[in-house]
N, CA and C of each residue as an Amber inpcrd file, in Angstrom:
protein
   633
   7.7460000 -15.6420000 -69.9580000   6.3350000 -16.0370000 -70.8540000
   6.1120000 -14.5360000 -70.8550000   6.6010000 -14.0580000 -72.9350000
   5.5570000 -13.3600000 -73.2630000   4.3670000 -14.1490000 -74.1810000
   3.2610000 -12.9700000 -73.3390000   1.9640000 -12.6390000 -73.9750000
   0.9640000 -11.9090000 -74.8190000   0.6010000 -12.3810000 -76.2960000
   0.1140000 -11.7680000 -76.6610000  -1.3650000 -11.9620000 -76.6540000
  -2.3070000 -10.4440000 -76.0300000  -3.6810000 -11.1160000 -75.6700000
  -3.9290000  -9.6770000 -77.3730000  -4.6390000 -10.6910000 -78.0340000
  -4.5350000  -9.5930000 -79.9510000  -6.0430000  -8.7490000 -79.4770000
  -5.7190000  -7.8310000 -80.1070000  -6.8190000  -6.8450000 -79.6540000
  -7.5850000  -6.1300000 -80.9770000  -8.3910000  -6.0310000 -81.1010000
  -9.1820000  -5.2360000 -82.1780000  -9.7880000  -3.9690000 -82.2790000
  -9.7060000  -3.0010000 -82.5930000 -10.8230000  -2.2050000 -82.6130000
 -12.0000000  -2.8810000 -82.7600000 -13.1670000  -2.2820000 -81.4060000
 -14.5890000  -2.7730000 -81.9500000 -14.3560000  -4.0180000 -80.4810000
 -13.0500000  -4.1430000 -79.8100000 -12.7830000  -4.8440000 -79.4670000
 -13.6670000  -4.7130000 -77.8230000 -14.5450000  -6.4920000 -77.1420000
 -14.0430000  -6.6900000 -75.1620000 -13.5610000  -5.8610000 -74.7510000
 -13.4820000  -5.1740000 -73.7060000 -13.2550000  -4.7910000 -72.7010000
 -13.2370000  -6.3120000 -71.6410000 -13.8380000  -6.6790000 -71.3170000
 -13.6440000  -7.7940000 -70.6520000 -12.8450000  -8.9490000 -70.6440000
 -12.6810000  -9.5520000 -72.0250000 -11.5840000  -9.9630000 -72.9660000
 -10.2420000 -10.6120000 -72.6110000 -10.1040000  -8.5310000 -73.1360000
  -9.2280000  -7.8250000 -73.8450000  -8.2280000  -8.1300000 -71.7980000
  -8.3050000  -7.6090000 -71.0450000  -8.7010000  -6.6220000 -70.0080000
  -8.8480000  -7.6690000 -68.8960000  -9.0890000  -8.8890000 -68.5330000
  -9.2600000  -9.4460000 -67.6950000  -8.3360000 -10.3270000 -67.7300000
  -8.3810000 -11.5090000 -68.7680000  -7.9070000 -12.1400000 -69.1420000
  -6.0460000 -11.4740000 -69.6130000  -5.4200000 -10.3660000 -69.6460000
  -4.4010000  -9.5860000 -69.1180000  -3.5840000  -9.3950000 -68.2560000
  -5.0190000  -9.0990000 -66.9710000  -4.7930000  -8.7050000 -66.2060000
  -4.4140000  -9.5270000 -65.3670000  -5.2990000 -10.9210000 -65.2020000
  -5.5210000 -12.3860000 -64.5200000  -3.6980000 -13.2580000 -64.8990000
  -3.2030000 -13.2300000 -65.7370000  -1.7490000 -13.2780000 -66.3260000
  -0.9090000 -12.9020000 -65.6450000  -1.1520000 -11.3370000 -65.8600000
   0.0550000  -9.9270000 -65.1600000   0.2210000 -10.6800000 -64.1300000
  -0.6510000 -11.5790000 -63.2860000  -0.3370000 -11.9650000 -61.8530000
   0.9140000 -12.3300000 -61.4090000   1.9870000 -13.1500000 -62.4350000
   2.7860000 -13.2930000 -62.7210000   3.8040000 -13.2310000 -63.0660000
   4.0990000 -11.8210000 -63.2740000   5.3910000 -10.7720000 -63.8650000
   6.3920000 -11.4540000 -62.8870000   6.1300000 -11.5330000 -60.9250000
   7.2060000 -11.6220000 -60.3880000   7.9950000 -12.8870000 -61.3900000
   7.7890000 -13.4100000 -62.2310000   7.7020000 -14.8440000 -62.1700000
   8.8130000 -14.5420000 -63.9590000   8.6640000 -12.8790000 -64.0970000
   9.0560000 -13.0580000 -65.6860000   8.0140000 -12.7770000 -66.5330000
   6.1650000 -13.2000000 -66.7800000   5.9290000 -12.9350000 -67.1290000
   5.4400000 -11.2750000 -67.9380000   4.2240000 -11.3900000 -68.9160000
   4.1860000 -10.0510000 -69.3000000   3.0310000 -10.5050000 -70.8270000
   2.1780000  -9.4720000 -70.4820000   1.0230000  -9.7350000 -71.4730000
   0.5080000  -8.6790000 -71.8120000   1.0570000  -8.8660000 -73.0950000
   0.9690000  -7.3980000 -73.9100000  -0.0480000  -6.9030000 -74.4930000
  -0.8910000  -6.5360000 -74.8750000  -2.2570000  -6.2800000 -75.5100000
  -2.0990000  -6.0970000 -77.0720000  -1.9860000  -6.4510000 -77.6600000
  -1.3370000  -6.1430000 -79.1930000  -2.3800000  -6.5940000 -80.4590000
  -2.3010000  -5.2440000 -81.3850000  -3.0340000  -5.1020000 -82.4250000
  -2.6210000  -4.4710000 -83.3790000  -3.6050000  -4.3040000 -84.5570000
  -3.1460000  -4.0860000 -85.6020000  -3.1050000  -2.6680000 -86.0520000
  -3.0800000  -1.9070000 -85.1100000  -2.7470000   0.0690000 -84.7960000
  -2.2630000   0.2990000 -84.0460000  -1.4320000   1.0370000 -84.0400000
  -1.4110000   1.5330000 -82.5290000  -2.1630000   2.0400000 -81.5570000
  -4.0600000   2.3360000 -82.1280000  -4.4950000   2.5100000 -80.9180000
  -5.5560000   1.4250000 -81.5390000  -6.3370000   1.4410000 -80.2120000
  -7.7340000   0.5900000 -80.8350000  -8.7760000   0.8160000 -79.6070000
 -10.4810000   1.3610000 -80.7290000 -10.9990000   1.6540000 -79.5420000
 -12.4160000   0.6400000 -79.0160000 -12.6450000   0.1550000 -77.6470000
 -13.1070000  -0.6730000 -77.7380000 -15.0190000  -0.8150000 -78.0880000
 -15.5520000  -1.5450000 -78.0160000 -17.5250000  -1.8320000 -78.7080000
 -17.6660000  -0.6470000 -77.1610000 -17.4060000  -0.0670000 -76.6930000
 -17.9140000   0.8230000 -75.6710000 -17.0160000   2.2970000 -75.8500000
 -16.0100000   1.9120000 -76.7960000 -15.7180000   3.8160000 -76.8610000
 -14.4110000   4.1030000 -76.0590000 -13.7490000   2.9510000 -75.3820000
 -12.9140000   3.5930000 -74.6820000 -11.7690000   2.3240000 -75.6100000
 -10.5710000   3.9710000 -75.7720000  -9.3530000   3.9250000 -76.8320000
  -8.4980000   3.3620000 -75.8800000  -7.1460000   2.7680000 -76.0560000
  -6.0120000   2.2130000 -75.5790000  -4.9840000   2.1830000 -76.7960000
  -3.2990000   2.4830000 -76.0490000  -2.7590000   2.3440000 -77.2100000
  -2.4620000   0.8030000 -77.4280000  -1.7290000   0.7590000 -78.2360000
  -1.3690000  -0.8830000 -78.1490000   0.5050000  -0.8750000 -77.5980000
   0.4620000  -2.1800000 -76.9760000   1.6370000  -2.7450000 -76.2770000
   2.8160000  -3.2150000 -76.7280000   2.0310000  -3.7860000 -78.0410000
   2.7400000  -4.7220000 -79.3560000   2.1140000  -4.5640000 -80.3390000
   2.7950000  -4.1560000 -81.3390000   2.3950000  -4.4020000 -83.2650000
   1.4230000  -6.0450000 -83.6610000   0.5900000  -6.1060000 -83.7010000
   0.1730000  -7.5740000 -84.4390000   0.9310000  -8.5180000 -84.1710000
   2.5300000  -9.0200000 -85.2590000   3.1490000  -9.1170000 -85.6890000
   4.0230000 -10.0970000 -84.4830000   3.7340000  -8.9850000 -83.6900000
   4.4810000  -9.6270000 -82.2090000   3.7180000 -11.4440000 -81.8420000
   2.4860000 -11.5290000 -82.2880000   2.1890000 -12.8860000 -82.2250000
   2.9290000 -13.9040000 -82.4670000   3.7000000 -14.0130000 -83.1080000
   4.0550000 -15.1020000 -83.6280000   5.2570000 -15.5940000 -83.1670000
   6.2860000 -14.1190000 -82.1990000   6.9550000 -14.3860000 -81.3990000
   6.6300000 -14.9430000 -79.6720000   5.0810000 -14.5040000 -79.5950000
   4.4460000 -15.0320000 -78.4130000   4.8080000 -16.2690000 -78.1190000
   4.9010000 -16.8010000 -76.2830000   4.7530000 -18.2060000 -76.2510000
   4.0640000 -18.3590000 -76.1990000   2.8040000 -17.2830000 -75.4090000
   1.3230000 -17.8180000 -75.7980000   0.7950000 -16.3850000 -76.5310000
  -1.0400000 -16.6400000 -76.9710000  -1.8120000 -15.6720000 -77.9270000
  -2.9200000 -16.3230000 -76.9960000  -4.0110000 -14.7330000 -76.4080000
  -5.0620000 -15.1440000 -76.6240000  -5.8450000 -13.8210000 -77.4620000
  -6.9880000 -14.2920000 -78.1590000  -7.4350000 -13.9280000 -78.8390000
  -9.0190000 -13.3210000 -78.2940000  -9.1030000 -12.4230000 -78.0310000
 -10.4530000 -11.5630000 -77.6560000 -11.4680000 -11.6250000 -78.6080000
 -12.4830000 -11.3850000 -78.2720000 -14.1350000 -10.8470000 -78.8580000
 -14.3900000  -9.2470000 -79.4650000 -15.1520000  -9.2900000 -80.4050000
 -15.4040000  -7.5430000 -80.2090000 -16.6690000  -7.6450000 -80.8780000
 -17.1600000  -6.4680000 -81.5190000 -18.5720000  -6.1200000 -82.6400000
 -17.6810000  -6.0850000 -83.8320000 -16.3410000  -6.2770000 -84.0360000
 -16.2650000  -6.4670000 -85.6340000 -15.3850000  -6.8930000 -85.5180000
 -15.1330000  -8.6730000 -85.5230000 -14.7980000  -9.5740000 -85.4800000
 -14.8000000 -10.6240000 -86.8150000 -16.3960000  -9.8800000 -87.3730000
 -16.4510000 -10.5450000 -88.5770000 -16.5910000 -10.1550000 -89.8160000
 -15.5820000  -8.3840000 -89.2020000 -15.1680000  -7.5320000 -90.7060000
 -13.2250000  -8.0310000 -90.7140000 -13.1710000  -8.4510000 -89.3890000
 -11.8130000  -9.0720000 -89.6810000 -11.1800000 -10.6770000 -90.3450000
 -12.4810000 -10.9290000 -89.5530000 -12.1300000 -12.3620000 -90.3440000
 -12.6370000 -12.0870000 -91.7690000 -12.9350000 -11.1230000 -92.3420000
 -13.2970000 -11.4920000 -93.7550000 -11.8590000 -10.8830000 -94.2190000
 -11.1790000 -10.3600000 -94.0340000 -10.2710000  -9.1360000 -93.7040000
  -9.0680000 -10.1000000 -94.4010000  -8.9230000 -10.9410000 -95.7370000
  -7.6200000 -11.6400000 -95.9550000  -5.8300000 -10.4550000 -95.3380000
  -5.6140000  -9.4670000 -95.9520000  -4.6050000  -9.0020000 -95.5710000
  -4.2100000  -9.0340000 -94.1640000  -5.3320000  -9.3490000 -93.1780000
  -5.0200000  -8.3650000 -91.5460000  -5.1200000  -9.8740000 -91.5320000
  -5.7420000 -10.8500000 -91.8520000  -5.3670000 -12.2560000 -91.5460000
  -4.3630000 -12.7460000 -91.4680000  -3.5470000 -12.4960000 -92.8570000
  -2.1050000 -12.9670000 -92.8700000  -1.1380000 -12.8150000 -91.7820000
  -1.3630000 -11.3220000 -91.7740000  -0.0660000  -9.8660000 -90.5310000
   0.2020000 -11.5180000 -88.9160000  -1.4170000 -13.0390000 -89.1050000
  -1.7030000 -13.7770000 -88.2910000  -0.3950000 -14.7040000 -88.3550000
   0.4270000 -15.0520000 -88.0850000   1.3980000 -16.0750000 -87.4420000
   0.8940000 -16.7440000 -86.6520000   0.6650000 -17.8600000 -86.5300000
   0.8690000 -18.5670000 -85.2560000   1.0800000 -20.1120000 -85.1830000
   1.3220000 -20.1810000 -84.3800000   2.4380000 -21.6990000 -84.3940000
   1.9300000 -22.9310000 -83.2530000   0.6650000 -23.5790000 -82.9790000
   0.1330000 -24.1780000 -82.2750000   1.5590000 -25.1060000 -81.4710000
   2.2680000 -25.8800000 -82.6570000   3.3950000 -26.9550000 -81.9210000
   4.5330000 -25.8580000 -80.8440000   4.2920000 -24.7100000 -81.0140000
   5.1560000 -24.3740000 -80.0530000   5.0020000 -22.8940000 -79.4460000
   3.4180000 -23.0860000 -79.6540000   2.7220000 -22.1160000 -78.8750000
   0.9990000 -21.9770000 -78.1480000   0.7090000 -21.7610000 -76.6690000
  -0.3450000 -22.3050000 -76.4730000  -1.2950000 -21.0120000 -76.8400000
  -2.1430000 -20.9410000 -77.1270000  -2.9570000 -20.6700000 -78.0250000
  -4.7570000 -20.7320000 -78.0670000  -5.3480000 -19.2670000 -77.0650000
  -6.7490000 -19.1590000 -76.5560000  -7.2230000 -18.2530000 -77.2640000
  -9.0890000 -18.6410000 -77.5890000  -9.1290000 -17.7040000 -78.2510000
 -11.4500000 -17.1940000 -77.4270000 -11.3200000 -16.7690000 -77.7170000
 -12.7680000 -16.2270000 -76.5830000 -13.4530000 -15.4740000 -77.8150000
 -15.1660000 -15.9360000 -76.7990000 -16.3590000 -16.2260000 -77.8220000
 -16.4790000 -15.4290000 -79.8050000 -16.0920000 -13.9010000 -80.2930000
 -15.9660000 -14.4850000 -81.4090000 -15.0720000 -14.1820000 -81.7510000
 -13.1710000 -14.3390000 -81.1370000 -12.1560000 -15.4030000 -80.7050000
 -12.0790000 -16.1790000 -81.7660000 -13.2670000 -17.1810000 -81.3050000
 -13.0820000 -18.2470000 -82.1520000 -13.4550000 -18.0880000 -83.4790000
 -13.9980000 -17.4460000 -84.1820000 -14.3290000 -17.6250000 -85.2070000
 -13.3960000 -16.9420000 -86.1410000 -11.9780000 -15.8300000 -85.3740000
 -10.7890000 -16.0920000 -86.3140000  -9.9730000 -17.1410000 -86.4590000
  -9.9060000 -18.0640000 -85.3600000  -9.2000000 -19.0290000 -84.8640000
  -9.8120000 -20.4000000 -85.7080000 -10.7450000 -20.4550000 -86.7020000
 -11.2230000 -21.0160000 -87.1140000 -10.7810000 -20.3510000 -88.8630000
 -10.7620000 -19.3120000 -89.2030000 -10.9800000 -18.6800000 -90.3830000
  -9.2360000 -18.7990000 -90.8300000  -7.9990000 -18.7970000 -89.5250000
  -6.5260000 -18.9370000 -89.5930000  -6.5620000 -20.6350000 -89.5500000
  -7.1390000 -21.3890000 -89.9030000  -7.1280000 -23.2670000 -89.9780000
  -6.8800000 -23.9120000 -88.9720000  -6.0820000 -23.0700000 -87.9250000
  -5.8690000 -24.0610000 -86.4930000  -7.5580000 -24.3200000 -85.9710000
  -8.1570000 -24.4210000 -85.9030000  -9.1970000 -25.3340000 -85.1150000
 -10.0560000 -26.4030000 -85.6220000 -10.0050000 -26.5450000 -87.1870000
 -10.6700000 -27.8340000 -88.4280000 -12.0470000 -28.6590000 -87.4110000
 -11.6200000 -29.6640000 -87.8700000 -12.7840000 -30.5470000 -87.3580000
 -12.9220000 -30.2950000 -85.8560000 -12.6200000 -29.6890000 -84.4830000
 -12.5410000 -30.0260000 -83.4590000 -13.4210000 -28.8320000 -83.0150000
 -14.3380000 -29.7850000 -81.9910000 -15.5660000 -29.2350000 -81.7070000
 -14.3580000 -27.5480000 -80.6800000 -15.7480000 -26.3860000 -80.0450000
 -15.3530000 -25.0540000 -79.9800000 -16.3140000 -24.7530000 -78.4490000
 -16.0380000 -23.6970000 -78.3870000 -16.8090000 -23.2680000 -77.4430000
 -16.5860000 -21.4370000 -78.1140000 -17.2860000 -20.5550000 -77.9370000
 -17.5410000 -19.6240000 -78.3490000 -18.9980000 -19.0760000 -77.6480000
 -19.6290000 -17.7120000 -77.8300000 -20.5490000 -16.8290000 -76.9840000
 -21.8440000 -17.5980000 -78.1010000 -22.8630000 -16.9230000 -77.7880000
 -24.3630000 -17.1960000 -78.0040000 -24.3780000 -16.4830000 -79.6360000
 -24.1700000 -15.4050000 -79.2920000 -23.8420000 -14.2510000 -80.4830000
 -22.9600000 -14.8730000 -81.5110000 -22.2820000 -15.6630000 -81.0910000
 -21.1130000 -15.1860000 -82.7370000 -21.4210000 -17.3930000 -82.7940000
 -22.6110000 -17.2840000 -82.0770000 -22.2390000 -19.3330000 -82.5180000
 -22.7630000 -19.5290000 -83.7530000 -24.1660000 -19.1990000 -83.9920000
 -23.7000000 -19.3260000 -85.6810000 -23.1990000 -19.0280000 -86.7350000
 -22.5540000 -17.8110000 -86.0060000 -21.1910000 -17.6800000 -87.6130000
 -19.6790000 -18.5780000 -87.6990000 -19.8260000 -19.1090000 -86.5110000
 -18.6340000 -20.0780000 -86.3110000 -19.2520000 -21.2400000 -86.5060000
 -20.7080000 -21.9430000 -86.5020000 -21.0450000 -23.2990000 -86.9480000
 -21.3570000 -22.7400000 -88.8070000 -21.6380000 -21.8350000 -89.0690000
 -21.4700000 -21.2350000 -90.5130000 -19.7190000 -21.8630000 -91.1260000
 -18.8920000 -21.2370000 -90.3700000 -17.4290000 -21.3920000 -90.2460000
 -16.5110000 -22.8930000 -90.5800000 -17.8580000 -23.9870000 -90.0490000
 -17.5210000 -25.4560000 -90.0920000 -17.2360000 -26.4650000 -88.3880000
 -17.5830000 -25.1580000 -88.1070000 -16.9660000 -25.4820000 -86.4630000
 -17.7770000 -26.9220000 -85.4170000 -18.2080000 -27.3160000 -84.8810000
 -18.9680000 -27.7310000 -84.3180000 -18.6240000 -27.3750000 -82.7930000
 -20.0000000 -26.2480000 -82.2760000 -19.6760000 -25.4380000 -81.0150000
 -20.7810000 -26.5860000 -80.0510000 -19.6520000 -26.3970000 -78.5690000
 -19.7560000 -26.9640000 -78.0170000 -20.7090000 -25.8470000 -76.5920000
 -21.7310000 -26.7950000 -76.6270000 -22.4680000 -26.0620000 -75.2320000
 -21.6330000 -26.2440000 -73.5700000 -20.4360000 -25.0470000 -73.3430000
 -20.1880000 -25.4960000 -72.3850000 -19.4870000 -24.3130000 -72.6860000
 -18.3540000 -23.5160000 -71.4250000 -17.3040000 -22.5220000 -70.9690000
 -15.8770000 -22.6640000 -71.7560000 -15.9520000 -23.5390000 -71.5500000
 -13.7940000 -24.1660000 -72.0080000 -13.9960000 -25.1130000 -72.4150000
 -13.3480000 -25.3630000 -73.6470000 -12.9080000 -26.9500000 -74.4260000
 -11.4560000 -26.3200000 -75.0580000 -10.5370000 -27.3700000 -74.2200000
  -8.8100000 -27.3960000 -74.7100000  -8.4700000 -28.2250000 -75.5250000
  -8.0490000 -28.5300000 -76.7140000  -7.1950000 -29.4710000 -77.4150000
  -6.1150000 -29.0990000 -77.5790000  -5.5140000 -30.8330000 -76.9720000
  -3.9780000 -29.9200000 -76.7460000  -3.5230000 -28.0150000 -76.7790000
  -2.9720000 -27.6270000 -77.9310000  -2.1810000 -26.4660000 -76.9820000
  -2.8930000 -25.6090000 -77.6750000  -4.5790000 -25.8420000 -78.2120000
  -5.6120000 -24.7950000 -78.6800000  -6.6810000 -24.8510000 -77.0570000
  -7.1100000 -23.6160000 -77.0770000  -8.3540000 -23.6270000 -76.3740000
  -9.5030000 -22.2750000 -76.6950000 -10.6390000 -23.0550000 -76.2720000
 -11.6140000 -21.1220000 -76.8950000 -12.6890000 -22.0280000 -75.4760000
 -13.0110000 -20.6940000 -75.4600000 -14.3050000 -20.4310000 -74.2010000
 -14.9550000 -19.3740000 -74.9400000 -16.6280000 -19.2850000 -74.3280000
 -16.9370000 -19.3890000 -74.7150000 -17.9690000 -18.0040000 -73.2360000
 -17.8860000 -16.8320000 -73.6490000 -18.5160000 -15.6540000 -72.7470000
 -17.7270000 -14.7160000 -71.9830000 -18.3170000 -14.0900000 -72.0580000
 -16.7090000 -12.3760000 -71.8220000 -16.2030000 -13.0420000 -69.7930000
 -16.7940000 -13.5950000 -69.5620000 -16.1900000 -13.9720000 -67.9050000
 -15.4310000 -15.2530000 -67.9840000 -15.6880000 -16.3410000 -69.0760000
 -15.0450000 -17.3350000 -69.3450000 -13.6830000 -16.4300000 -68.9570000
 -12.5620000 -15.6730000 -69.8860000 -12.0730000 -15.4160000 -69.8470000
 -10.9330000 -15.3690000 -68.7640000 -11.4970000 -15.4640000 -67.1570000
 -11.0810000 -16.0980000 -66.3250000 -10.6710000 -18.3270000 -66.7570000
 -10.9080000 -18.4070000 -67.1720000 -10.9150000 -19.9990000 -66.7320000
  -9.4850000 -20.0370000 -68.2750000  -9.8200000 -18.9250000 -69.5680000
  -8.0420000 -19.1700000 -70.0030000  -7.0800000 -18.5990000 -69.7380000
  -7.1620000 -18.1320000 -68.5530000  -6.0980000 -16.9620000 -68.1270000
  -5.9270000 -18.0810000 -67.3260000  -6.4500000 -18.9770000 -65.9570000
  -5.9350000 -20.0370000 -65.4210000  -5.9970000 -21.4760000 -66.2530000
  -5.8490000 -21.4430000 -67.6200000  -5.2890000 -22.6800000 -68.2950000
  -3.9480000 -22.2100000 -68.9590000  -4.3200000 -21.1220000 -69.4770000
  -2.6650000 -21.1180000 -69.6880000  -1.4540000 -20.7940000 -68.5850000
  -1.9050000 -20.2970000 -67.2430000  -0.9870000 -20.1140000 -66.2700000
  -0.7570000 -22.1930000 -65.4030000  -1.4560000 -22.7570000 -65.5710000
  -1.4000000 -24.3280000 -64.9960000  -0.6050000 -25.0660000 -65.9360000
  -0.8450000 -24.7850000 -67.6730000  -0.2290000 -25.0120000 -68.8970000
   0.9340000 -24.4640000 -68.8310000   1.7000000 -23.4450000 -68.7810000
   3.2060000 -22.7210000 -68.9300000   3.7670000 -22.2130000 -67.3630000
   3.0870000 -22.7620000 -66.2900000   3.4800000 -22.8340000 -64.9630000
   3.4770000 -24.1270000 -64.1370000   2.4460000 -23.3970000 -63.4470000
   1.7800000 -24.7590000 -62.2560000   0.3470000 -24.7810000 -61.7870000
  -0.1640000 -25.5560000 -61.4200000  -1.5840000 -25.7720000 -60.5270000
  -1.8110000 -24.4690000 -59.4100000  -0.7020000 -25.1410000 -58.5960000
  -0.2320000 -23.5740000 -57.9410000  -0.4900000 -22.6160000 -57.8060000
   0.2250000 -21.7100000 -59.3520000   0.1720000 -20.3490000 -59.9600000
  -1.1440000 -19.7710000 -60.3470000  -1.4800000 -20.7880000 -60.2020000
  -3.5590000 -20.1970000 -61.2290000  -3.9450000 -19.8820000 -59.9400000
  -3.8730000 -21.8460000 -58.9980000  -4.6950000 -21.3720000 -57.6120000
  -5.0980000 -19.2800000 -57.3530000  -3.1480000 -19.0240000 -57.1910000
  -2.9330000 -17.9340000 -56.7230000  -3.2250000 -16.9060000 -57.1080000
  -3.3160000 -17.0980000 -59.3460000  -3.3300000 -15.5580000 -59.4960000
  -5.3000000 -15.8730000 -59.4190000  -6.1260000 -16.6410000 -59.1400000
  -7.4080000 -16.7890000 -59.1660000  -7.9910000 -16.3590000 -58.0480000
  -7.3050000 -16.6530000 -56.7970000  -7.3020000 -16.2690000 -55.2950000
  -7.7360000 -14.7190000 -55.5630000  -6.4240000 -13.9740000 -56.0460000
  -5.9420000 -12.5310000 -55.9340000  -7.2630000 -11.9880000 -56.2820000
  -7.5050000 -12.0830000 -57.5270000  -9.1490000 -11.4270000 -57.7060000
  -9.9880000 -11.9930000 -58.0710000 -10.8980000 -12.5400000 -57.6560000
 -11.7360000 -13.5020000 -57.4570000 -12.9700000 -12.9680000 -55.9360000
 -13.5100000 -12.4870000 -54.9860000 -14.0350000 -11.3710000 -54.6090000
 -13.8170000 -12.0020000 -53.1710000 -14.0000000 -11.1390000 -51.8070000
 -13.9290000 -11.5680000 -50.9800000 -15.3480000 -12.7600000 -50.5510000
 -14.8150000 -13.6790000 -49.4550000 -15.6530000 -14.1450000 -49.2650000
 -16.0470000 -15.5720000 -50.1250000 -15.9470000 -15.3270000 -51.8840000
 -16.0190000 -16.3150000 -52.4870000 -14.6250000 -17.1040000 -53.0940000
 -13.4920000 -16.5440000 -52.8140000 -12.4810000 -17.3000000 -53.6210000
 -12.2400000 -19.0530000 -53.4710000 -12.3520000 -19.4420000 -52.5250000
 -12.3450000 -20.9740000 -52.5850000 -13.4300000 -21.5650000 -53.5860000
 -14.8090000 -20.5590000 -53.1600000 -15.9760000 -21.1370000 -54.4740000
 -15.2210000 -20.8800000 -56.0890000 -13.9540000 -19.1590000 -56.2490000
 -14.4970000 -19.1090000 -57.9660000 -12.9120000 -19.9790000 -57.7530000
 -12.1100000 -20.6590000 -56.9260000 -11.2200000 -21.5320000 -57.8220000
 -11.2250000 -22.2670000 -57.9010000 -12.0410000 -22.8840000 -57.0140000
 -12.8930000 -24.4780000 -57.9320000 -13.2620000 -24.6370000 -58.5640000
 -14.1790000 -23.4740000 -59.4700000 -14.2560000 -23.1460000 -60.7540000
 -14.0730000 -23.3770000 -61.3980000 -13.3520000 -22.3340000 -61.3490000
 -11.8420000 -21.7860000 -62.5490000 -11.0070000 -23.3200000 -62.4620000
 -10.2450000 -24.2010000 -61.8950000  -9.8330000 -24.8320000 -61.8880000
 -10.7210000 -26.5720000 -62.2030000 -12.3610000 -26.8270000 -61.6750000
 -12.9150000 -28.0500000 -62.9190000 -13.4230000 -27.5790000 -63.8200000
 -12.9180000 -26.0040000 -64.8190000 -13.0790000 -25.9080000 -65.9230000
 -12.2360000 -26.5180000 -66.9650000 -10.9780000 -26.6880000 -66.1510000
  -9.5740000 -26.4750000 -67.3110000  -9.1050000 -27.5440000 -66.3580000
  -9.2880000 -28.5950000 -65.7320000  -8.4300000 -29.2650000 -65.2970000
  -8.4560000 -31.0240000 -66.4510000  -9.5450000 -30.6890000 -66.5890000
  -9.9520000 -32.0120000 -67.2740000  -9.0360000 -31.6530000 -68.8630000
  -8.1500000 -30.3630000 -69.1900000  -7.4180000 -30.9770000 -70.5000000
  -6.5540000 -29.7060000 -70.3030000  -5.5470000 -30.6230000 -68.8470000
  -3.9730000 -29.8330000 -68.4190000  -3.2980000 -31.5990000 -68.1470000
  -2.0970000 -31.2840000 -68.7990000  -1.6720000 -32.7010000 -68.3340000
  -2.2150000 -33.1610000 -67.7420000  -1.5550000 -34.6580000 -67.1320000
  -1.1610000 -35.4320000 -66.1860000  -1.1850000 -35.7720000 -64.8480000
   0.6080000 -34.4170000 -65.4480000   1.3320000 -33.6700000 -64.4310000
   0.6010000 -32.7560000 -64.0060000   0.4510000 -32.6270000 -62.3530000
  -0.1750000 -31.0510000 -61.8680000   0.7720000 -29.8460000 -62.0170000
   1.8350000 -29.6700000 -61.9630000   2.8320000 -29.2240000 -62.5350000
   3.6680000 -29.3020000 -63.4270000   2.8830000 -28.5950000 -64.2260000
   3.6530000 -28.8340000 -66.0820000   4.5720000 -27.9900000 -66.2330000
   5.7840000 -28.2840000 -66.8630000   6.7200000 -27.7910000 -67.2820000
   6.3090000 -27.1920000 -68.4040000   6.8730000 -25.8610000 -68.5150000
   7.4510000 -24.5980000 -70.1770000   7.9040000 -26.0250000 -71.6340000
   9.2650000 -26.8440000 -70.7750000   9.0630000 -27.4260000 -71.8810000
   8.1900000 -28.3230000 -72.2270000   7.6340000 -29.1220000 -71.8770000
   6.6280000 -30.5680000 -71.1740000   5.2810000 -30.1530000 -72.6870000
   4.9650000 -28.5740000 -71.8350000   3.9250000 -28.2080000 -72.4790000
   3.9860000 -28.1220000 -73.8470000   4.9430000 -28.1480000 -74.7000000
   5.2830000 -27.6800000 -76.0440000   5.8660000 -29.1200000 -76.6140000
   5.4930000 -30.3350000 -75.9420000   6.3950000 -30.9530000 -76.4800000
   5.1390000 -32.8050000 -77.2240000
């Protein structure tokens, strides 16, 4: 599985790095999460500059796409040329967005009338875009998921792994990153957030995920 973690200038490190790190716990199964950006380098909201691993156009090829947030998301959402470079297809891809990334999903026309999650700062902008915002950390509708709050990145990663692999794989990935002495609690919380939005079969198969 190839996963594009869309990361723009001014990005929030927690959104991009935490989700990518958890998903990359699946490397042994052939998975790879890539920092995917419109420019060769992007600088975070706290001044951390990183080199992209994949260009923005890679998002159209990926099996799944996660869209992080950042302090420049409103500018990106207003940049038609940049948005035109992001070609996503929920009929064959899993797509997740976090915090202000939800605004980009709305601008890309991928939310429609569906209720979504976002952070409290972005909430007015997402509502302005015509989206009903939930007071919840995570929600998914079919192959599209949204999350609100920086640390909700663990829920996006859990959902992604559970959908494209198994719940057991998701449990193992969260177990690795969770604090010692609190691992069972973290796993239970992550699964409680995403389980209502998983297929009835607990061992979802990649083919079934896009049926």
